[in-house]
N, C-alpha and C positions, 0 to 999 in steps of 0.2 A: 165369045171366043176365049176369054181368059179362063172360064170354067172348064172348057175342054182341055186346055193346056195343063191346068192344075190336075185334073183327073188323070190325064195321060202320064204326067210326071209321077203322081202318087202310085199309079198302076205299075210303072216301071220299077219304082223303088220298093214296092211291097215284097217281092221274093227276097231281095237283098236284106231287108230288115228282119224278115221272118227267120232267115237262116242265121244271120249275125246274132240275134237275140238268144238263140239256142246254143251257139258256140262261145259266146262271151263268158269270161270267167272274172269274178271279182277278186281283188286282193284283200278285201275286207272279210271279217268274221263277225259273228254275233256279238262277241265280247268287245270287239274293236269299235263298234258303232257308238258314236257320240249321241247324246240326247238330241232328239229332233232330226236324226239322220236315218236314212233308209238305203237299202241295197238289195239287189237280186243276188242271192247266194245259192249255192248248191249244198243241200243238207240231205244226208242219207241218199245221195244219188239223184235227188229231185231239185228242180229250180223252185225257190221260195222267195217271195217278196217279204223282206223283214224291215220293220220300222221300230225305232226305239223312241219312246217319249215318256218323260217322268219316271224313268227307270223301268218301265213296262215294255216288254217286247211283243209286238204283234206280227203274226205270220199269216200271209195270204197267198193265194195263187197269183203268179205273175203273168198269167196268160190273159191278154186282152180279149174280151168277149166279142169285140167288133170283127177282127180278122184273125185272131189267134196268135198275134205277135207277142213277144215277151216285153213287158213294160220296162221303162227306165225311170230311175229316180233323178230328179234334178236337184241341185243344191239350193 
């Protein structure tokens, strides 16, 4: 029964997360990221997952391959 409740809850939250991820804007910039920090930024009109480590900047697609939501970085 717990599995059905969990699936139902996730199913209800999915459209909300899908839309929120696309509308969310970050107050960070590539240059403001600290070492070991990441954020989903809008660069040239597109959402990009940006991560800074050892002074190197990595840019990847922020779109989850599972359901197409925009990923989030946690601290």
